[in-house]
Predicted model as a PDB file, atoms N, CA, C, CB and O in Angstrom, pLDDT in the B-factor column:
MODEL        1                                                                  
ATOM      1  N   MET A   1      41.234  63.339  50.582  1.00 67.00           N  
ATOM      2  CA  MET A   1      41.106  62.242  51.509  1.00 67.00           C  
ATOM      3  C   MET A   1      40.699  62.708  52.910  1.00 67.00           C  
ATOM      4  CB  MET A   1      42.399  61.482  51.571  1.00 67.00           C  
ATOM      5  O   MET A   1      39.935  62.014  53.580  1.00 67.00           O  
ATOM      6  N   PRO A   2      41.188  63.862  53.371  1.00 73.00           N  
ATOM      7  CA  PRO A   2      40.722  64.306  54.693  1.00 73.00           C  
ATOM      8  C   PRO A   2      39.209  64.522  54.727  1.00 73.00           C  
ATOM      9  CB  PRO A   2      41.432  65.599  55.093  1.00 73.00           C  
ATOM     10  O   PRO A   2      38.563  64.254  55.740  1.00 73.00           O  
ATOM     11  N   LEU A   3      38.649  65.004  53.626  1.00 73.00           N  
ATOM     12  CA  LEU A   3      37.195  65.202  53.599  1.00 73.00           C  
ATOM     13  C   LEU A   3      36.450  63.873  53.724  1.00 73.00           C  
ATOM     14  CB  LEU A   3      36.778  65.917  52.305  1.00 73.00           C  
ATOM     15  O   LEU A   3      35.370  63.810  54.311  1.00 73.00           O  
ATOM     16  N   LYS A   4      37.029  62.829  53.175  1.00 75.00           N  
ATOM     17  CA  LYS A   4      36.376  61.524  53.219  1.00 75.00           C  
ATOM     18  C   LYS A   4      36.424  60.929  54.622  1.00 75.00           C  
ATOM     19  CB  LYS A   4      37.032  60.569  52.223  1.00 75.00           C  
ATOM     20  O   LYS A   4      35.410  60.441  55.120  1.00 75.00           O  
ATOM     21  N   TYR A   5      37.579  60.963  55.258  1.00 75.00           N  
ATOM     22  CA  TYR A   5      37.738  60.258  56.526  1.00 75.00           C  
ATOM     23  C   TYR A   5      37.462  61.117  57.762  1.00 75.00           C  
ATOM     24  CB  TYR A   5      39.121  59.711  56.612  1.00 75.00           C  
ATOM     25  O   TYR A   5      36.913  60.617  58.744  1.00 75.00           O  
ATOM     26  N   TYR A   6      37.830  62.388  57.732  1.00 77.00           N  
ATOM     27  CA  TYR A   6      37.626  63.226  58.919  1.00 77.00           C  
ATOM     28  C   TYR A   6      36.234  63.837  58.977  1.00 77.00           C  
ATOM     29  CB  TYR A   6      38.656  64.327  58.954  1.00 77.00           C  
ATOM     30  O   TYR A   6      35.660  64.002  60.054  1.00 77.00           O  
ATOM     31  N   TYR A   7      35.692  64.174  57.796  1.00 76.00           N  
ATOM     32  CA  TYR A   7      34.399  64.837  57.764  1.00 76.00           C  
ATOM     33  C   TYR A   7      33.286  63.943  57.212  1.00 76.00           C  
ATOM     34  CB  TYR A   7      34.495  66.093  56.941  1.00 76.00           C  
ATOM     35  O   TYR A   7      32.145  64.384  57.068  1.00 76.00           O  
ATOM     36  N   ASP A   8      33.615  62.699  56.908  1.00 80.00           N  
ATOM     37  CA  ASP A   8      32.659  61.711  56.419  1.00 80.00           C  
ATOM     38  C   ASP A   8      31.909  62.211  55.179  1.00 80.00           C  
ATOM     39  CB  ASP A   8      31.664  61.356  57.521  1.00 80.00           C  
ATOM     40  O   ASP A   8      30.680  62.183  55.123  1.00 80.00           O  
ATOM     41  N   LEU A   9      32.679  62.668  54.195  1.00 75.00           N  
ATOM     42  CA  LEU A   9      32.116  63.146  52.936  1.00 75.00           C  
ATOM     43  C   LEU A   9      32.714  62.374  51.748  1.00 75.00           C  
ATOM     44  CB  LEU A   9      32.370  64.664  52.776  1.00 75.00           C  
ATOM     45  O   LEU A   9      33.492  62.942  50.982  1.00 75.00           O  
ATOM     46  N   PRO A  10      32.368  61.106  51.587  1.00 78.00           N  
ATOM     47  CA  PRO A  10      32.964  60.327  50.498  1.00 78.00           C  
ATOM     48  C   PRO A  10      32.550  60.805  49.109  1.00 78.00           C  
ATOM     49  CB  PRO A  10      32.593  58.879  50.652  1.00 78.00           C  
ATOM     50  O   PRO A  10      33.255  60.540  48.135  1.00 78.00           O  
ATOM     51  N   VAL A  11      31.433  61.497  48.998  1.00 81.00           N  
ATOM     52  CA  VAL A  11      30.971  61.958  47.689  1.00 81.00           C  
ATOM     53  C   VAL A  11      31.936  62.983  47.093  1.00 81.00           C  
ATOM     54  CB  VAL A  11      29.566  62.564  47.802  1.00 81.00           C  
ATOM     55  O   VAL A  11      32.085  63.042  45.872  1.00 81.00           O  
ATOM     56  N   VAL A  12      32.590  63.784  47.921  1.00 79.00           N  
ATOM     57  CA  VAL A  12      33.557  64.773  47.428  1.00 79.00           C  
ATOM     58  C   VAL A  12      34.732  64.071  46.761  1.00 79.00           C  
ATOM     59  CB  VAL A  12      34.058  65.676  48.581  1.00 79.00           C  
ATOM     60  O   VAL A  12      35.193  64.494  45.701  1.00 79.00           O  
ATOM     61  N   VAL A  13      35.211  63.012  47.373  1.00 81.00           N  
ATOM     62  CA  VAL A  13      36.331  62.262  46.809  1.00 81.00           C  
ATOM     63  C   VAL A  13      35.916  61.594  45.501  1.00 81.00           C  
ATOM     64  CB  VAL A  13      36.840  61.206  47.814  1.00 81.00           C  
ATOM     65  O   VAL A  13      36.706  61.507  44.562  1.00 81.00           O  
ATOM     66  N   LYS A  14      34.694  61.131  45.448  1.00 82.00           N  
ATOM     67  CA  LYS A  14      34.190  60.486  44.231  1.00 82.00           C  
ATOM     68  C   LYS A  14      34.253  61.441  43.049  1.00 82.00           C  
ATOM     69  CB  LYS A  14      32.746  59.995  44.436  1.00 82.00           C  
ATOM     70  O   LYS A  14      34.774  61.086  41.991  1.00 82.00           O  
ATOM     71  N   TYR A  15      33.728  62.647  43.218  1.00 84.00           N  
ATOM     72  CA  TYR A  15      33.698  63.596  42.105  1.00 84.00           C  
ATOM     73  C   TYR A  15      35.079  64.142  41.768  1.00 84.00           C  
ATOM     74  CB  TYR A  15      32.766  64.743  42.428  1.00 84.00           C  
ATOM     75  O   TYR A  15      35.390  64.366  40.598  1.00 84.00           O  
ATOM     76  N   ASN A  16      35.902  64.356  42.777  1.00 84.00           N  
ATOM     77  CA  ASN A  16      37.281  64.783  42.498  1.00 84.00           C  
ATOM     78  C   ASN A  16      38.035  63.701  41.738  1.00 84.00           C  
ATOM     79  CB  ASN A  16      38.021  65.123  43.808  1.00 84.00           C  
ATOM     80  O   ASN A  16      38.836  64.003  40.854  1.00 84.00           O  
ATOM     81  N   GLY A  17      37.785  62.460  42.075  1.00 87.00           N  
ATOM     82  CA  GLY A  17      38.417  61.351  41.366  1.00 87.00           C  
ATOM     83  C   GLY A  17      38.000  61.301  39.908  1.00 87.00           C  
ATOM     84  O   GLY A  17      38.822  61.068  39.022  1.00 87.00           O  
ATOM     85  N   TRP A  18      36.713  61.523  39.666  1.00 91.00           N  
ATOM     86  CA  TRP A  18      36.218  61.544  38.289  1.00 91.00           C  
ATOM     87  C   TRP A  18      36.874  62.674  37.490  1.00 91.00           C  
ATOM     88  CB  TRP A  18      34.685  61.704  38.273  1.00 91.00           C  
ATOM     89  O   TRP A  18      37.318  62.463  36.362  1.00 91.00           O  
ATOM     90  N   VAL A  19      36.932  63.849  38.069  1.00 92.00           N  
ATOM     91  CA  VAL A  19      37.539  64.996  37.380  1.00 92.00           C  
ATOM     92  C   VAL A  19      39.015  64.724  37.106  1.00 92.00           C  
ATOM     93  CB  VAL A  19      37.378  66.291  38.219  1.00 92.00           C  
ATOM     94  O   VAL A  19      39.511  65.008  36.016  1.00 92.00           O  
ATOM     95  N   HIS A  20      39.707  64.178  38.088  1.00 90.00           N  
ATOM     96  CA  HIS A  20      41.125  63.866  37.920  1.00 90.00           C  
ATOM     97  C   HIS A  20      41.322  62.847  36.795  1.00 90.00           C  
ATOM     98  CB  HIS A  20      41.720  63.328  39.239  1.00 90.00           C  
ATOM     99  O   HIS A  20      42.230  62.992  35.976  1.00 90.00           O  
ATOM    100  N   GLY A  21      40.495  61.846  36.757  1.00 93.00           N  
ATOM    101  CA  GLY A  21      40.597  60.824  35.715  1.00 93.00           C  
ATOM    102  C   GLY A  21      40.324  61.376  34.324  1.00 93.00           C  
ATOM    103  O   GLY A  21      41.024  61.040  33.370  1.00 93.00           O  
ATOM    104  N   ILE A  22      39.309  62.221  34.208  1.00 96.00           N  
ATOM    105  CA  ILE A  22      38.989  62.820  32.914  1.00 96.00           C  
ATOM    106  C   ILE A  22      40.109  63.734  32.444  1.00 96.00           C  
ATOM    107  CB  ILE A  22      37.677  63.599  32.995  1.00 96.00           C  
ATOM    108  O   ILE A  22      40.465  63.723  31.265  1.00 96.00           O  
ATOM    109  N   LEU A  23      40.671  64.529  33.359  1.00 94.00           N  
ATOM    110  CA  LEU A  23      41.793  65.397  32.987  1.00 94.00           C  
ATOM    111  C   LEU A  23      43.019  64.595  32.562  1.00 94.00           C  
ATOM    112  CB  LEU A  23      42.157  66.313  34.151  1.00 94.00           C  
ATOM    113  O   LEU A  23      43.747  65.007  31.659  1.00 94.00           O  
ATOM    114  N   PHE A  24      43.253  63.452  33.206  1.00 93.00           N  
ATOM    115  CA  PHE A  24      44.378  62.607  32.815  1.00 93.00           C  
ATOM    116  C   PHE A  24      44.164  62.054  31.410  1.00 93.00           C  
ATOM    117  CB  PHE A  24      44.567  61.454  33.821  1.00 93.00           C  
ATOM    118  O   PHE A  24      45.094  62.040  30.605  1.00 93.00           O  
ATOM    119  N   ILE A  25      42.971  61.607  31.112  1.00 96.00           N  
ATOM    120  CA  ILE A  25      42.667  61.096  29.775  1.00 96.00           C  
ATOM    121  C   ILE A  25      42.822  62.197  28.733  1.00 96.00           C  
ATOM    122  CB  ILE A  25      41.241  60.515  29.729  1.00 96.00           C  
ATOM    123  O   ILE A  25      43.339  61.946  27.645  1.00 96.00           O  
ATOM    124  N   LEU A  26      42.385  63.406  29.046  1.00 96.00           N  
ATOM    125  CA  LEU A  26      42.550  64.526  28.118  1.00 96.00           C  
ATOM    126  C   LEU A  26      44.018  64.867  27.899  1.00 96.00           C  
ATOM    127  CB  LEU A  26      41.809  65.750  28.635  1.00 96.00           C  
ATOM    128  O   LEU A  26      44.416  65.224  26.790  1.00 96.00           O  
ATOM    129  N   TYR A  27      44.825  64.758  28.954  1.00 91.00           N  
ATOM    130  CA  TYR A  27      46.265  65.009  28.817  1.00 91.00           C  
ATOM    131  C   TYR A  27      46.895  63.986  27.869  1.00 91.00           C  
ATOM    132  CB  TYR A  27      46.963  64.959  30.201  1.00 91.00           C  
ATOM    133  O   TYR A  27      47.666  64.349  26.980  1.00 91.00           O  
ATOM    134  N   ILE A  28      46.565  62.720  28.060  1.00 93.00           N  
ATOM    135  CA  ILE A  28      47.115  61.671  27.192  1.00 93.00           C  
ATOM    136  C   ILE A  28      46.648  61.887  25.755  1.00 93.00           C  
ATOM    137  CB  ILE A  28      46.692  60.262  27.692  1.00 93.00           C  
ATOM    138  O   ILE A  28      47.426  61.703  24.818  1.00 93.00           O  
ATOM    139  N   ALA A  29      45.387  62.275  25.573  1.00 95.00           N  
ATOM    140  CA  ALA A  29      44.881  62.556  24.232  1.00 95.00           C  
ATOM    141  C   ALA A  29      45.635  63.728  23.598  1.00 95.00           C  
ATOM    142  CB  ALA A  29      43.373  62.860  24.282  1.00 95.00           C  
ATOM    143  O   ALA A  29      45.928  63.700  22.403  1.00 95.00           O  
ATOM    144  N   ALA A  30      45.950  64.749  24.387  1.00 91.00           N  
ATOM    145  CA  ALA A  30      46.699  65.900  23.872  1.00 91.00           C  
ATOM    146  C   ALA A  30      48.113  65.494  23.464  1.00 91.00           C  
ATOM    147  CB  ALA A  30      46.755  67.019  24.926  1.00 91.00           C  
ATOM    148  O   ALA A  30      48.625  65.960  22.446  1.00 91.00           O  
ATOM    149  N   VAL A  31      48.735  64.637  24.246  1.00 91.00           N  
ATOM    150  CA  VAL A  31      50.078  64.152  23.883  1.00 91.00           C  
ATOM    151  C   VAL A  31      50.014  63.346  22.589  1.00 91.00           C  
ATOM    152  CB  VAL A  31      50.680  63.286  25.026  1.00 91.00           C  
ATOM    153  O   VAL A  31      50.873  63.502  21.722  1.00 91.00           O  
ATOM    154  N   LEU A  32      49.016  62.496  22.451  1.00 92.00           N  
ATOM    155  CA  LEU A  32      48.879  61.704  21.225  1.00 92.00           C  
ATOM    156  C   LEU A  32      48.596  62.596  20.017  1.00 92.00           C  
ATOM    157  CB  LEU A  32      47.761  60.666  21.384  1.00 92.00           C  
ATOM    158  O   LEU A  32      49.105  62.338  18.927  1.00 92.00           O  
ATOM    159  N   ARG A  33      47.797  63.629  20.200  1.00 92.00           N  
ATOM    160  CA  ARG A  33      47.511  64.557  19.092  1.00 92.00           C  
ATOM    161  C   ARG A  33      48.775  65.318  18.697  1.00 92.00           C  
ATOM    162  CB  ARG A  33      46.388  65.554  19.487  1.00 92.00           C  
ATOM    163  O   ARG A  33      49.061  65.483  17.511  1.00 92.00           O  
ATOM    164  N   ALA A  34      49.526  65.776  19.691  1.00 87.00           N  
ATOM    165  CA  ALA A  34      50.786  66.475  19.393  1.00 87.00           C  
ATOM    166  C   ALA A  34      51.763  65.542  18.695  1.00 87.00           C  
ATOM    167  CB  ALA A  34      51.420  67.033  20.683  1.00 87.00           C  
ATOM    168  O   ALA A  34      52.508  65.956  17.807  1.00 87.00           O  
ATOM    169  N   THR A  35      51.751  64.282  19.104  1.00 90.00           N  
ATOM    170  CA  THR A  35      52.607  63.289  18.450  1.00 90.00           C  
ATOM    171  C   THR A  35      52.254  63.184  16.974  1.00 90.00           C  
ATOM    172  CB  THR A  35      52.468  61.910  19.133  1.00 90.00           C  
ATOM    173  O   THR A  35      53.135  63.157  16.114  1.00 90.00           O  
ATOM    174  N   TRP A  36      50.977  63.128  16.694  1.00 90.00           N  
ATOM    175  CA  TRP A  36      50.504  63.005  15.313  1.00 90.00           C  
ATOM    176  C   TRP A  36      50.852  64.251  14.495  1.00 90.00           C  
ATOM    177  CB  TRP A  36      48.986  62.767  15.289  1.00 90.00           C  
ATOM    178  O   TRP A  36      51.329  64.141  13.365  1.00 90.00           O  
ATOM    179  N   LEU A  37      50.617  65.422  15.059  1.00 86.00           N  
ATOM    180  CA  LEU A  37      50.815  66.666  14.315  1.00 86.00           C  
ATOM    181  C   LEU A  37      52.284  67.067  14.183  1.00 86.00           C  
ATOM    182  CB  LEU A  37      50.056  67.778  14.983  1.00 86.00           C  
ATOM    183  O   LEU A  37      52.677  67.652  13.174  1.00 86.00           O  
ATOM    184  N   CYS A  38      53.094  66.756  15.193  1.00 85.00           N  
ATOM    185  CA  CYS A  38      54.488  67.227  15.214  1.00 85.00           C  
ATOM    186  C   CYS A  38      55.503  66.126  14.981  1.00 85.00           C  
ATOM    187  CB  CYS A  38      54.782  67.888  16.524  1.00 85.00           C  
ATOM    188  O   CYS A  38      56.707  66.381  15.021  1.00 85.00           O  
ATOM    189  N   ASN A  39      55.046  64.913  14.741  1.00 87.00           N  
ATOM    190  CA  ASN A  39      55.943  63.774  14.490  1.00 87.00           C  
ATOM    191  C   ASN A  39      56.976  63.587  15.605  1.00 87.00           C  
ATOM    192  CB  ASN A  39      56.662  63.961  13.155  1.00 87.00           C  
ATOM    193  O   ASN A  39      58.176  63.491  15.348  1.00 87.00           O  
ATOM    194  N   TRP A  40      56.491  63.539  16.836  1.00 87.00           N  
ATOM    195  CA  TRP A  40      57.385  63.343  17.971  1.00 87.00           C  
ATOM    196  C   TRP A  40      57.973  61.936  17.953  1.00 87.00           C  
ATOM    197  CB  TRP A  40      56.643  63.596  19.291  1.00 87.00           C  
ATOM    198  O   TRP A  40      57.367  60.997  17.437  1.00 87.00           O  
ATOM    199  N   SER A  41      59.149  61.814  18.521  1.00 91.00           N  
ATOM    200  CA  SER A  41      59.802  60.510  18.621  1.00 91.00           C  
ATOM    201  C   SER A  41      59.191  59.712  19.776  1.00 91.00           C  
ATOM    202  CB  SER A  41      61.333  60.675  18.822  1.00 91.00           C  
ATOM    203  O   SER A  41      58.506  60.257  20.642  1.00 91.00           O  
ATOM    204  N   LEU A  42      59.458  58.421  19.758  1.00 93.00           N  
ATOM    205  CA  LEU A  42      58.957  57.547  20.813  1.00 93.00           C  
ATOM    206  C   LEU A  42      59.538  57.938  22.167  1.00 93.00           C  
ATOM    207  CB  LEU A  42      59.287  56.087  20.499  1.00 93.00           C  
ATOM    208  O   LEU A  42      58.852  57.847  23.185  1.00 93.00           O  
ATOM    209  N   LEU A  43      60.789  58.369  22.188  1.00 93.00           N  
ATOM    210  CA  LEU A  43      61.420  58.796  23.431  1.00 93.00           C  
ATOM    211  C   LEU A  43      60.715  60.024  24.017  1.00 93.00           C  
ATOM    212  CB  LEU A  43      62.904  59.100  23.194  1.00 93.00           C  
ATOM    213  O   LEU A  43      60.522  60.114  25.229  1.00 93.00           O  
ATOM    214  N   ARG A  44      60.342  60.946  23.170  1.00 90.00           N  
ATOM    215  CA  ARG A  44      59.652  62.144  23.656  1.00 90.00           C  
ATOM    216  C   ARG A  44      58.250  61.804  24.177  1.00 90.00           C  
ATOM    217  CB  ARG A  44      59.557  63.196  22.536  1.00 90.00           C  
ATOM    218  O   ARG A  44      57.811  62.351  25.188  1.00 90.00           O  
ATOM    219  N   ILE A  45      57.563  60.912  23.491  1.00 92.00           N  
ATOM    220  CA  ILE A  45      56.243  60.476  23.961  1.00 92.00           C  
ATOM    221  C   ILE A  45      56.376  59.829  25.331  1.00 92.00           C  
ATOM    222  CB  ILE A  45      55.592  59.489  22.955  1.00 92.00           C  
ATOM    223  O   ILE A  45      55.580  60.098  26.231  1.00 92.00           O  
ATOM    224  N   LEU A  46      57.365  58.989  25.485  1.00 94.00           N  
ATOM    225  CA  LEU A  46      57.601  58.311  26.761  1.00 94.00           C  
ATOM    226  C   LEU A  46      57.920  59.325  27.863  1.00 94.00           C  
ATOM    227  CB  LEU A  46      58.751  57.291  26.624  1.00 94.00           C  
ATOM    228  O   LEU A  46      57.456  59.187  28.995  1.00 94.00           O  
ATOM    229  N   LYS A  47      58.715  60.341  27.524  1.00 91.00           N  
ATOM    230  CA  LYS A  47      59.066  61.372  28.500  1.00 91.00           C  
ATOM    231  C   LYS A  47      57.820  62.119  28.982  1.00 91.00           C  
ATOM    232  CB  LYS A  47      60.074  62.362  27.892  1.00 91.00           C  
ATOM    233  O   LYS A  47      57.680  62.386  30.176  1.00 91.00           O  
ATOM    234  N   TYR A  48      56.933  62.448  28.077  1.00 91.00           N  
ATOM    235  CA  TYR A  48      55.720  63.169  28.460  1.00 91.00           C  
ATOM    236  C   TYR A  48      54.746  62.269  29.226  1.00 91.00           C  
ATOM    237  CB  TYR A  48      55.034  63.742  27.218  1.00 91.00           C  
ATOM    238  O   TYR A  48      54.025  62.743  30.103  1.00 91.00           O  
ATOM    239  N   PHE A  49      54.724  60.993  28.903  1.00 92.00           N  
ATOM    240  CA  PHE A  49      53.875  60.081  29.664  1.00 92.00           C  
ATOM    241  C   PHE A  49      54.405  59.914  31.088  1.00 92.00           C  
ATOM    242  CB  PHE A  49      53.790  58.715  28.962  1.00 92.00           C  
ATOM    243  O   PHE A  49      53.627  59.951  32.041  1.00 92.00           O  
ATOM    244  N   ILE A  50      55.702  59.733  31.243  1.00 93.00           N  
ATOM    245  CA  ILE A  50      56.287  59.600  32.577  1.00 93.00           C  
ATOM    246  C   ILE A  50      56.077  60.885  33.376  1.00 93.00           C  
ATOM    247  CB  ILE A  50      57.794  59.264  32.482  1.00 93.00           C  
ATOM    248  O   ILE A  50      55.824  60.840  34.580  1.00 93.00           O  
ATOM    249  N   ALA A  51      56.183  62.028  32.700  1.00 91.00           N  
ATOM    250  CA  ALA A  51      55.949  63.308  33.386  1.00 91.00           C  
ATOM    251  C   ALA A  51      54.519  63.403  33.905  1.00 91.00           C  
ATOM    252  CB  ALA A  51      56.240  64.484  32.440  1.00 91.00           C  
ATOM    253  O   ALA A  51      54.270  64.078  34.904  1.00 91.00           O  
ATOM    254  N   SER A  52      53.585  62.742  33.247  1.00 90.00           N  
ATOM    255  CA  SER A  52      52.198  62.787  33.714  1.00 90.00           C  
ATOM    256  C   SER A  52      52.009  62.022  35.016  1.00 90.00           C  
ATOM    257  CB  SER A  52      51.269  62.226  32.651  1.00 90.00           C  
ATOM    258  O   SER A  52      51.024  62.233  35.723  1.00 90.00           O  
ATOM    259  N   LEU A  53      52.930  61.151  35.332  1.00 92.00           N  
ATOM    260  CA  LEU A  53      52.835  60.347  36.549  1.00 92.00           C  
ATOM    261  C   LEU A  53      53.537  60.984  37.741  1.00 92.00           C  
ATOM    262  CB  LEU A  53      53.410  58.981  36.303  1.00 92.00           C  
ATOM    263  O   LEU A  53      53.296  60.592  38.883  1.00 92.00           O  
ATOM    264  N   ILE A  54      54.403  61.961  37.489  1.00 92.00           N  
ATOM    265  CA  ILE A  54      55.161  62.635  38.541  1.00 92.00           C  
ATOM    266  C   ILE A  54      54.510  63.993  38.811  1.00 92.00           C  
ATOM    267  CB  ILE A  54      56.670  62.803  38.138  1.00 92.00           C  
ATOM    268  O   ILE A  54      54.353  64.790  37.887  1.00 92.00           O  
ATOM    269  N   PRO A  55      54.133  64.266  40.050  1.00 88.00           N  
ATOM    270  CA  PRO A  55      53.465  65.535  40.340  1.00 88.00           C  
ATOM    271  C   PRO A  55      54.294  66.753  39.907  1.00 88.00           C  
ATOM    272  CB  PRO A  55      53.162  65.626  41.825  1.00 88.00           C  
ATOM    273  O   PRO A  55      55.484  66.844  40.209  1.00 88.00           O  
ATOM    274  N   LEU A  56      53.662  67.660  39.215  1.00 88.00           N  
ATOM    275  CA  LEU A  56      54.209  68.939  38.742  1.00 88.00           C  
ATOM    276  C   LEU A  56      55.281  68.804  37.651  1.00 88.00           C  
ATOM    277  CB  LEU A  56      54.789  69.686  39.906  1.00 88.00           C  
ATOM    278  O   LEU A  56      55.823  69.820  37.216  1.00 88.00           O  
ATOM    279  N   ALA A  57      55.597  67.617  37.206  1.00 89.00           N  
ATOM    280  CA  ALA A  57      56.631  67.443  36.178  1.00 89.00           C  
ATOM    281  C   ALA A  57      56.192  68.013  34.835  1.00 89.00           C  
ATOM    282  CB  ALA A  57      56.978  65.964  36.022  1.00 89.00           C  
ATOM    283  O   ALA A  57      57.033  68.445  34.047  1.00 89.00           O  
ATOM    284  N   THR A  58      54.911  68.021  34.564  1.00 86.00           N  
ATOM    285  CA  THR A  58      54.445  68.576  33.292  1.00 86.00           C  
ATOM    286  C   THR A  58      54.724  70.073  33.205  1.00 86.00           C  
ATOM    287  CB  THR A  58      52.948  68.313  33.112  1.00 86.00           C  
ATOM    288  O   THR A  58      54.903  70.603  32.108  1.00 86.00           O  
ATOM    289  N   PHE A  59      54.763  70.755  34.336  1.00 87.00           N  
ATOM    290  CA  PHE A  59      55.080  72.184  34.323  1.00 87.00           C  
ATOM    291  C   PHE A  59      56.542  72.411  33.961  1.00 87.00           C  
ATOM    292  CB  PHE A  59      54.768  72.819  35.686  1.00 87.00           C  
ATOM    293  O   PHE A  59      56.884  73.435  33.371  1.00 87.00           O  
ATOM    294  N   ILE A  60      57.396  71.474  34.307  1.00 88.00           N  
ATOM    295  CA  ILE A  60      58.816  71.572  33.942  1.00 88.00           C  
ATOM    296  C   ILE A  60      58.972  71.396  32.432  1.00 88.00           C  
ATOM    297  CB  ILE A  60      59.660  70.506  34.704  1.00 88.00           C  
ATOM    298  O   ILE A  60      59.773  72.087  31.802  1.00 88.00           O  
ATOM    299  N   LEU A  61      58.208  70.474  31.857  1.00 88.00           N  
ATOM    300  CA  LEU A  61      58.284  70.248  30.418  1.00 88.00           C  
ATOM    301  C   LEU A  61      57.641  71.375  29.613  1.00 88.00           C  
ATOM    302  CB  LEU A  61      57.624  68.934  30.072  1.00 88.00           C  
ATOM    303  O   LEU A  61      57.846  71.469  28.403  1.00 88.00           O  
ATOM    304  N   ASP A  62      56.879  72.213  30.265  1.00 87.00           N  
ATOM    305  CA  ASP A  62      56.250  73.337  29.595  1.00 87.00           C  
ATOM    306  C   ASP A  62      57.301  74.259  28.974  1.00 87.00           C  
ATOM    307  CB  ASP A  62      55.371  74.116  30.575  1.00 87.00           C  
ATOM    308  O   ASP A  62      57.065  74.837  27.913  1.00 87.00           O  
ATOM    309  N   LYS A  63      58.442  74.397  29.616  1.00 85.00           N  
ATOM    310  CA  LYS A  63      59.516  75.238  29.090  1.00 85.00           C  
ATOM    311  C   LYS A  63      60.008  74.690  27.745  1.00 85.00           C  
ATOM    312  CB  LYS A  63      60.688  75.321  30.104  1.00 85.00           C  
ATOM    313  O   LYS A  63      60.270  75.453  26.815  1.00 85.00           O  
ATOM    314  N   GLU A  64      60.127  73.382  27.652  1.00 83.00           N  
ATOM    315  CA  GLU A  64      60.551  72.750  26.400  1.00 83.00           C  
ATOM    316  C   GLU A  64      59.524  72.995  25.291  1.00 83.00           C  
ATOM    317  CB  GLU A  64      60.760  71.234  26.606  1.00 83.00           C  
ATOM    318  O   GLU A  64      59.893  73.268  24.149  1.00 83.00           O  
ATOM    319  N   LEU A  65      58.255  72.898  25.625  1.00 84.00           N  
ATOM    320  CA  LEU A  65      57.210  73.129  24.634  1.00 84.00           C  
ATOM    321  C   LEU A  65      57.199  74.576  24.158  1.00 84.00           C  
ATOM    322  CB  LEU A  65      55.851  72.762  25.209  1.00 84.00           C  
ATOM    323  O   LEU A  65      56.996  74.846  22.974  1.00 84.00           O  
ATOM    324  N   ARG A  66      57.419  75.504  25.085  1.00 85.00           N  
ATOM    325  CA  ARG A  66      57.451  76.918  24.691  1.00 85.00           C  
ATOM    326  C   ARG A  66      58.601  77.190  23.723  1.00 85.00           C  
ATOM    327  CB  ARG A  66      57.583  77.819  25.931  1.00 85.00           C  
ATOM    328  O   ARG A  66      58.460  77.989  22.797  1.00 85.00           O  
ATOM    329  N   LYS A  67      59.729  76.529  23.936  1.00 82.00           N  
ATOM    330  CA  LYS A  67      60.869  76.698  23.045  1.00 82.00           C  
ATOM    331  C   LYS A  67      60.541  76.151  21.658  1.00 82.00           C  
ATOM    332  CB  LYS A  67      62.115  75.998  23.621  1.00 82.00           C  
ATOM    333  O   LYS A  67      60.885  76.766  20.648  1.00 82.00           O  
ATOM    334  N   ASP A  68      59.882  75.003  21.608  1.00 79.00           N  
ATOM    335  CA  ASP A  68      59.492  74.428  20.324  1.00 79.00           C  
ATOM    336  C   ASP A  68      58.507  75.311  19.580  1.00 79.00           C  
ATOM    337  CB  ASP A  68      58.894  73.055  20.528  1.00 79.00           C  
ATOM    338  O   ASP A  68      58.587  75.443  18.359  1.00 79.00           O  
ATOM    339  N   ILE A  69      57.586  75.910  20.302  1.00 78.00           N  
ATOM    340  CA  ILE A  69      56.590  76.781  19.688  1.00 78.00           C  
ATOM    341  C   ILE A  69      57.267  78.013  19.101  1.00 78.00           C  
ATOM    342  CB  ILE A  69      55.516  77.192  20.716  1.00 78.00           C  
ATOM    343  O   ILE A  69      56.902  78.461  18.013  1.00 78.00           O  
ATOM    344  N   SER A  70      58.244  78.562  19.807  1.00 75.00           N  
ATOM    345  CA  SER A  70      58.924  79.754  19.302  1.00 75.00           C  
ATOM    346  C   SER A  70      59.721  79.424  18.036  1.00 75.00           C  
ATOM    347  CB  SER A  70      59.856  80.341  20.384  1.00 75.00           C  
ATOM    348  O   SER A  70      59.844  80.271  17.152  1.00 75.00           O  
ATOM    349  N   VAL A  71      60.256  78.223  17.939  1.00 71.00           N  
ATOM    350  CA  VAL A  71      60.992  77.812  16.750  1.00 71.00           C  
ATOM    351  C   VAL A  71      60.017  77.656  15.576  1.00 71.00           C  
ATOM    352  CB  VAL A  71      61.764  76.483  17.009  1.00 71.00           C  
ATOM    353  O   VAL A  71      60.332  78.045  14.451  1.00 71.00           O  
ATOM    354  N   LEU A  72      58.853  77.097  15.836  1.00 69.00           N  
ATOM    355  CA  LEU A  72      57.863  76.897  14.771  1.00 69.00           C  
ATOM    356  C   LEU A  72      57.290  78.214  14.273  1.00 69.00           C  
ATOM    357  CB  LEU A  72      56.736  76.004  15.263  1.00 69.00           C  
ATOM    358  O   LEU A  72      56.908  78.309  13.106  1.00 69.00           O  
ATOM    359  N   GLN A  73      57.219  79.225  15.117  1.00 70.00           N  
ATOM    360  CA  GLN A  73      56.645  80.501  14.719  1.00 70.00           C  
ATOM    361  C   GLN A  73      57.592  81.337  13.886  1.00 70.00           C  
ATOM    362  CB  GLN A  73      56.233  81.271  15.927  1.00 70.00           C  
ATOM    363  O   GLN A  73      57.149  82.277  13.225  1.00 70.00           O  
ATOM    364  N   LYS A  74      58.863  81.035  13.892  1.00 63.00           N  
ATOM    365  CA  LYS A  74      59.844  81.831  13.111  1.00 63.00           C  
ATOM    366  C   LYS A  74      59.880  81.412  11.675  1.00 63.00           C  
ATOM    367  CB  LYS A  74      61.238  81.705  13.700  1.00 63.00           C  
ATOM    368  O   LYS A  74      60.642  81.972  10.887  1.00 63.00           O  
TER     369      LYS A  74                                                      
ENDMDL                                                                          
END                                                                             
């Protein structure tokens, strides 16, 4: 936003917005794919969706995913 208003560069915000939107859609697609492959519960799907709305919350859930992966590999 500073680039848009202080430096009068709205095109930078446009492309960053597009990238952010595409990454969000890919994240939701990844959660849906994991749901399909791992038979996640509705509560877990909801938790991962809510985490996508809170900044940096997905990194906190990464620890849970790593634990699940280690269980599956044994």
